[in-house]
VOFILO-689384 format. One record per atom (N, C-alpha, C, O): x, z, y. Coordinates in steps of 0.05 Angstrom, whole numbers, padded with zeros to 5 digits, always signed. Layout:
XZY;...
This chain:
+00353-01771-03414;+00350-01746-03428;+00321-01737-03425;+00311-01737-03402;+00306-01731-03446;+00279-01722-03444;+00276-01696-03427;+00294-01680-03426;+00253-01692-03415;+00249-01669-03398;+00251-01643-03415;+00260-01622-03404;+00244-01644-03440;+00245-01619-03455;+00272-01615-03470;+00274-01597-03488;+00292-01630-03462;+00318-01626-03474;+00329-01598-03471;+00325-01586-03450;+00342-01588-03492;+00353-01561-03491;+00382-01561-03483;+00395-01540-03481;+00393-01585-03478;+00422-01587-03471;+00424-01589-03441;+00413-01607-03429;+00438-01569-03429;+00441-01570-03400;+00456-01596-03391;+00474-01606-03405;+00448-01606-03368;+00461-01629-03356;+00488-01622-03344;+00506-01639-03344;+00492-01598-03335;+00517-01587-03326;+00522-01562-03341;+00506-01543-03338;+00542-01561-03356;+00547-01538-03373;+00556-01514-03356;+00574-01517-03339;+00543-01491-03359;+00552-01467-03346;+00580-01460-03354;+00588-01465-03376;+00596-01448-03335;+00622-01439-03342;+00621-01419-03364;+00601-01404-03367;+00642-01417-03380;+00645-01396-03400;+00670-01381-03395;+00689-01392-03384;+00670-01355-03403;+00695-01340-03399;+00718-01352-03415;+00713-01365-03435;+00742-01347-03407;+00750-01333-03383;+00746-01351-03357;+00752-01375-03357;+00736-01338-03336;+00732-01352-03312;+00757-01353-03295;+00774-01335-03295;+00760-01374-03280;+00782-01376-03261;+00777-01356-03238;+00756-01344-03235;+00798-01352-03222;+00796-01332-03200;+00773-01337-03181;+00758-01319-03174;+00771-01362-03172;+00749-01368-03154;+00721-01364-03165;+00703-01353-03152;+00718-01372-03190;+00692-01369-03204;+00687-01339-03208;+00664-01330-03204;+00707-01324-03216;+00703-01295-03221;+00695-01281-03195;+00676-01264-03195;+00708-01288-03173;+00700-01275-03148;+00671-01284-03140;+00656-01267-03131;+00664-01308-03144;+00637-01317-03137;+00616-01304-03155;+00595-01296-03145;+00622-01301-03181;+00603-01288-03198;+00600-01259-03191;+00578-01248-03194;+00621-01246-03183;+00620-01218-03175;+00602-01215-03150;+00586-01197-03148;+00604-01234-03131;+00587-01233-03107;+00558-01237-03113;+00541-01226-03099;+00552-01253-03134;+00524-01257-03142;+00511-01230-03152;+00487-01228-03152;+00528-01212-03160;+00520-01185-03166;+00501-01181-03190;+00485-01162-03190;+00503-01197-03209;+00486-01195-03233;+00502-01205-03258;+00521-01220-03255;+00493-01197-03281;+00506-01208-03304;+00507-01239-03301;+00488-01251-03290;+00527-01252-03309;+00529-01280-03304;+00510-01298-03320;+00518-01309-03341;+00485-01300-03311;+00466-01317-03325;+00475-01346-03321;+00492-01352-03305;+00463-01364-03337;+00471-01392-03337;+00470-01404-03309;+00489-01418-03302;+00449-01400-03294;+00447-01413-03268;+00471-01405-03250;+00482-01421-03236;+00477-01379-03251;+00500-01369-03234;+00526-01382-03243;+00543-01388-03227;+00528-01386-03269;+00553-01398-03280;+00555-01428-03274;+00577-01439-03273;+00532-01440-03270;+00533-01468-03260;+00542-01468-03231;+00559-01484-03223;+00530-01451-03215;+00538-01448-03187;+00567-01442-03184;+00581-01454-03166;+00578-01424-03201;+00606-01416-03199;+00625-01439-03205;+00649-01436-03200;+00616-01460-03216;+00634-01484-03219;+00643-01493-03192;+00665-01505-03189;+00627-01486-03170;+00634-01492-03143;+00633-01466-03129;+00612-01459-03118;+00656-01450-03128;+00655-01423-03117;+00645-01421-03088;+00631-01402-03082;+00651-01440-03071;+00640-01439-03044;+00609-01440-03044;+00596-01426-03028;+00598-01457-03061;+00568-01458-03063;+00558-01432-03072;+00538-01421-03061;+00570-01420-03094;+00561-01394-03104;+00563-01372-03084;+00545-01356-03082;+00585-01372-03068;+00587-01352-03047;+00566-01354-03026;+00556-01334-03016;+00560-01378-03018;+00539-01383-02998;+00511-01373-03008;+00496-01360-02994;+00505-01381-03033;+00480-01373-03044;+00478-01343-03047;+00457-01332-03045;+00501-01330-03053;+00501-01301-03056;+00492-01287-03031;+00478-01267-03032;+00500-01298-03007;+00491-01286-02982;+00461-01286-02978;+00449-01266-02970;+00448-01308-02986;+00419-01311-02985;+00407-01290-03004;+00389-01275-02997;+00417-01289-03028;+00406-01270-03048;+00410-01241-03040;+00392-01225-03044;+00432-01235-03028;+00436-01207-03020;+00416-01198-03000;+00408-01175-03000;+00408-01216-02982;+00387-01209-02963;+00360-01205-02976;+00347-01185-02972;+00352-01224-02992;+00325-01223-03003;+00322-01203-03026;+00300-01194-03033;+00344-01196-03039;+00343-01176-03060;+00352-01149-03050;+00359-01132-03066;+00350-01145-03024;+00357-01119-03012;+00333-01108-02997;+00312-01120-02997;+00337-01084-02986;+00316-01072-02970;+00314-01084-02943;+00296-01077-02927;+00331-01103-02935;+00330-01115-02909;+00307-01136-02907;+00297-01141-02885;+00298-01146-02929;+00275-01165-02929;+00250-01149-02921;+00246-01126-02929;+00232-01162-02906;+00207-01150-02898;+00187-01150-02921;+00167-01136-02920;+00192-01165-02942;+00174-01165-02966;+00181-01141-02983;+00204-01133-02986;+00160-01129-02994;+00165-01109-03015;+00176-01123-03040;+00174-01147-03043;+00187-01108-03058;+00196-01119-03083;+00173-01133-03098;+00177-01155-03109;+00149-01120-03097;+00126-01131-03111;+00118-01158-03098;+00113-01178-03112;+00117-01159-03072;+00110-01183-03057;+00130-01205-03064;+00123-01228-03070;+00156-01198-03062;+00177-01218-03069;+00172-01229-03096;+00173-01254-03099;+00168-01212-03115;+00164-01222-03143;+00139-01238-03147;+00139-01258-03162;+00118-01231-03132;+00093-01247-03133;+00099-01276-03124;+00091-01295-03136;+00114-01277-03101;+00121-01303-03090;+00138-01319-03109;+00133-01342-03114;+00158-01306-03120;+00177-01321-03138;+00163-01328-03164;+00165-01351-03173;+00148-01309-03177;+00135-01316-03203;+00115-01337-03200;+00113-01355-03216;+00099-01336-03178;+00077-01356-03174;+00090-01383-03168;+00082-01404-03179;+00110-01383-03151;+00123-01408-03143;+00135-01422-03167;+00132-01446-03171;+00150-01406-03184;+00164-01419-03207;+00143-01427-03227;+00147-01447-03241;+00122-01412-03230;+00100-01421-03249;+00087-01447-03239;+00083-01466-03255;+00081-01449-03214;+00069-01474-03203;+00088-01498-03206;+00079-01520-03209;+00114-01492-03204;+00134-01513-03207;+00141-01520-03237;+00156-01539-03243;+00131-01503-03255;+00138-01508-03284;+00166-01501-03289;+00178-01514-03307;+00178-01482-03276;+00206-01475-03279;+00209-01452-03298;+00212-01428-03291;+00207-01458-03324;+00207-01438-03344;+00232-01419-03342;+00230-01394-03344;+00255-01431-03338;+00280-01415-03337;+00278-01393-03316;+00282-01370-03322;+00271-01400-03292;+00270-01381-03270;+00248-01362-03273;+00251-01338-03268;+00225-01372-03281;+00202-01354-03286;+00210-01332-03307;+00207-01309-03302;+00221-01341-03329;+00228-01323-03351;+00248-01302-03342;+00245-01278-03348;+00268-01310-03327;+00288-01292-03318;+00276-01271-03299;+00281-01247-03303;+00259-01280-03280;+00247-01260-03263;+00227-01242-03275;+00226-01218-03269;+00211-01252-03294;+00193-01235-03307;+00208-01214-03325;+00201-01191-03326;+00228-01223-03339;+00244-01205-03356;+00258-01184-03339;+00258-01160-03348;+00269-01191-03316;+00285-01172-03301;+00270-01156-03281;+00279-01134-03274;+00247-01165-03271;+00234-01152-03248;+00204-01145-03251;+00194-01128-03236;+00190-01156-03271;+00161-01153-03273;+00154-01123-03275;+00135-01114-03262;+00167-01109-03292;+00160-01081-03297;+00165-01066-03271;+00147-01051-03263;+00187-01068-03259;+00194-01054-03234;+00175-01061-03212;+00169-01045-03195;+00165-01086-03212;+00145-01095-03191;+00118-01086-03198;+00099-01090-03182;+00114-01073-03222;+00087-01063-03229;+00068-01085-03238;+00043-01082-03235;+00078-01107-03249;+00061-01128-03258;+00053-01124-03286;+00071-01121-03304;+00028-01123-03292;+00018-01120-03320;+00012-01147-03333;+00015-01168-03321;+00004-01145-03358;+00000-01170-03374;-00021-01188-03361;-00017-01212-03360;-00043-01177-03352;-00064-01193-03340;-00055-01206-03315;-00062-01229-03309;-00038-01193-03299;-00027-01205-03274;-00007-01226-03281;-00007-01246-03267;+00010-01222-03301;+00028-01243-03309;+00014-01268-03318;+00022-01290-03312;-00009-01264-03334;-00024-01286-03342;-00036-01301-03319;-00037-01326-03319;-00046-01286-03299;-00057-01298-03275;-00036-01314-03259;-00041-01335-03248;-00012-01302-03257;+00010-01315-03243;+00017-01341-03257;+00023-01361-03244;+00016-01341-03283;+00024-01364-03299;+00004-01387-03298;+00011-01410-03296;-00022-01380-03298;-00043-01401-03300;-00070-01391-03289;-00090-01401-03298;-00069-01374-03270;-00095-01365-03260;-00098-01372-03230;-00087-01392-03221;-00113-01355-03216;-00120-01360-03188;-00115-01334-03173;-00117-01312-03184;-00110-01337-03147;-00108-01313-03129;-00135-01297-03129;-00134-01273-03123;-00157-01309-03136;-00183-01296-03136;-00189-01281-03162;-00210-01269-03165;-00171-01282-03181;-00174-01267-03206;-00179-01237-03200;-00168-01226-03181;-00194-01224-03217;-00201-01195-03213;-00177-01176-03213;-00179-01153-03204;-00154-01185-03224;-00131-01168-03227;-00116-01163-03200;-00098-01146-03200;-00124-01176-03179;-00109-01175-03154;-00124-01159-03133;-00148-01161-03129;-00109-01142-03118;-00121-01129-03095;-00118-01147-03071;-00108-01170-03072;-00128-01137-03048;-00129-01153-03024;-00102-01163-03015;-00098-01186-03007;-00082-01145-03016;-00055-01152-03008;-00043-01173-03026;-00032-01194-03017;-00045-01168-03052;-00033-01188-03071;-00047-01215-03068;-00035-01236-03069;-00074-01214-03065;-00090-01239-03063;-00080-01255-03038;-00077-01279-03039;-00076-01242-03016;-00067-01256-02992;-00040-01268-02995;-00035-01291-02986;-00022-01254-03009;+00005-01265-03015;+00003-01290-03033;+00014-01311-03027;-00014-01287-03054;-00016-01310-03074;-00031-01333-03062;-00024-01356-03068;-00051-01328-03044;-00064-01351-03031;-00045-01366-03013;-00045-01391-03012;-00027-01351-02999;-00007-01364-02983;+00012-01381-03000;+00018-01404-02993;+00021-01370-03022;+00039-01385-03040;+00026-01410-03050;+00038-01432-03048;+00001-01408-03060;-00013-01431-03070;-00017-01452-03049;-00014-01476-03054;-00024-01444-03025;-00028-01463-03003;-00002-01477-02995;-00002-01501-02990;+00020-01461-02993;+00046-01473-02987;+00053-01494-03008;+00063-01516-03002;+00049-01487-03033;+00055-01506-03055;+00038-01531-03053;+00048-01554-03058;+00013-01528-03047;-00005-01552-03046;-00003-01569-03021;-00006-01593-03022;+00003-01555-02998;+00002-01570-02973;+00027-01569-02956;+00029-01583-02936;+00047-01553-02964;+00071-01549-02949;+00066-01538-02922;+00082-01543-02903;+00045-01523-02919;+00036-01511-02893;+00017-01488-02899;+00007-01484-02922;+00012-01472-02878;-00009-01451-02880;-00030-01455-02858;-00024-01459-02835;-00054-01454-02867;-00076-01456-02847;-00076-01432-02829;-00064-01411-02836;-00089-01433-02806;-00091-01410-02789;-00105-01386-02804;-00097-01363-02800;-00125-01392-02819;-00140-01372-02835;-00121-01359-02855;-00121-01334-02857;-00106-01374-02869;-00088-01362-02890;-00067-01346-02876;-00060-01325-02886;-00056-01356-02855;-00035-01341-02839;-00047-01314-02830;-00034-01294-02833;-00070-01315-02819;-00083-01291-02809;-00088-01271-02831;-00083-01247-02828;-00097-01280-02854;-00101-01262-02878;-00075-01250-02887;-00074-01227-02894;-00054-01265-02886;-00028-01256-02894;-00017-01234-02875;-00008-01213-02884;-00017-01240-02849;-00006-01221-02830;-00025-01196-02827;-00016-01176-02817;-00050-01199-02836;-00067-01176-02836;-00059-01155-02857;-00065-01131-02854;-00046-01163-02879;-00039-01145-02900;-00009-01140-02900;+00001-01121-02913;+00006-01157-02886;+00035-01153-02883;+00041-01153-02853;+00025-01141-02838;+00061-01166-02845;+00066-01169-02816;+00079-01197-02812;+00083-01211-02832;+00085-01205-02788;+00097-01231-02783;+00124-01234-02797;+00131-01255-02808;+00140-01213-02797;+00167-01214-02810;+00164-01219-02840;+00178-01236-02852;+00145-01205-02852;+00141-01209-02881;+00130-01238-02886;+00137-01251-02906;+00112-01247-02868;+00101-01274-02871;+00123-01295-02869;+00123-01314-02885;+00142-01291-02851;+00164-01310-02849;+00182-01308-02874;+00190-01329-02885;+00187-01285-02884;+00203-01282-02908;+00189-01295-02932;+00202-01308-02948;+00162-01292-02933;+00147-01305-02954;+00151-01335-02954;+00156-01347-02975;+00148-01347-02931;+00151-01376-02928;+00179-01385-02937;+00182-01405-02952;+00200-01370-02929;+00227-01377-02936;+00233-01373-02966;+00247-01389-02978;+00223-01351-02978;+00228-01346-03006;+00213-01367-03022;+00224-01377-03042;+00188-01374-03015;+00173-01394-03029;+00189-01420-03028;+00192-01433-03049;+00198-01428-03005;+00214-01453-03003;+00239-01452-03020;+00246-01471-03034;+00254-01430-03018;+00278-01427-03033;+00273-01429-03064;+00288-01443-03078;+00252-01417-03073;+00246-01419-03102;+00234-01445-03110;+00234-01451-03134;+00224-01461-03091;+00219-01489-03099;+00245-01503-03104;+00248-01517-03124;+00265-01498-03087;+00292-01510-03091;+00304-01501-03118;+00315-01517-03133;+00303-01475-03123;+00313-01465-03148;+00299-01477-03172;+00311-01484-03192;+00272-01480-03169;+00256-01491-03191;+00265-01520-03196;+00268-01528-03219;+00269-01535-03174;+00279-01562-03178;+00304-01562-03193;+00308-01577-03212;+00323-01545-03184;+00350-01544-03196;+00349-01537-03226;+00361-01551-03242;+00334-01516-03233;+00335-01508-03262;+00321-01528-03279;+00330-01533-03302;+00301-01542-03268;+00288-01563-03284;+00307-01586-03288;+00311-01596-03310;+00319-01595-03266;+00337-01619-03267;+00362-01612-03285;+00371-01629-03300;+00372-01587-03283;+00395-01580-03298;+00389-01576-03328;+00407-01577-03345;+00363-01573-03335;+00354-01569-03362;+00366-01544-03376;+00374-01544-03399;+00366-01522-03359;+00377-01498-03369;+00357-01485-03389;+00334-01482-03384;+00368-01478-03413;+00350-01466-03433;+00345-01437-03424;+00360-01426-03408;+00325-01424-03435;+00319-01397-03427;+00341-01378-03434;+00356-01383-03453;+00344-01357-03419;+00363-01336-03424;+00354-01321-03450;+00330-01322-03456;+00372-01308-03464;+00363-01293-03488;+00342-01272-03480;+00343-01260-03459;+00323-01268-03499;+00302-01247-03496;+00284-01252-03472;+00273-01233-03461;+00280-01277-03465;+00260-01283-03444;+00239-01301-03456;+00244-01313-03477;+00216-01304-03442;+00194-01321-03452;+00186-01342-03431;+00187-01336-03407;+00178-01365-03440;+00169-01385-03421;+00142-01378-03409;+00128-01360-03418;+00135-01393-03389;+00109-01389-03374;+00086-01390-03394;+00068-01373-03392;+00086-01408-03413;+00064-01411-03432;+00060-01387-03450;+00038-01384-03462;+00080-01369-03452;+00076-01344-03468;+00059-01324-03455;+00051-01304-03467;+00052-01328-03430;+00035-01310-03415;+00009-01322-03410;-00008-01310-03397;
């Protein structure tokens, strides 16, 4: 199947959902987007993923909503994961305070672009370095904890890693964009 295929490799569930899938989708706490409906084919998997998501999409995470979305949007852009990028930009960019110039920079720019302040730049430099080297240098770590703290830095590393996994999944699954969302190249 070509990389640009619009046909999913695993079809997302369609309503009516079975009891296990319904419970799993309810735990995921969002309208049942395609990715969640693929996970719900295996309710135990979906329930496990929901626990991770509840932590990182709650106030318990040491990352601010803006920092979390910077990590997710940059990671998914670097991985070429249009589906996940598009969903996060559509659902969270405005709430995270990301403007058009910042979205363009996340899609195809650099952490040194003029649209970023010191905090955002440190977050994005960490994401870019993790993506390129699977590690953070002492200097990058120091810059990150100077604008956040060690708890936020740990959360950043874990969210970045998680969204690499999500990016792999949505690309391999060949999930088409959700309605009313735009690919990375649109920014």
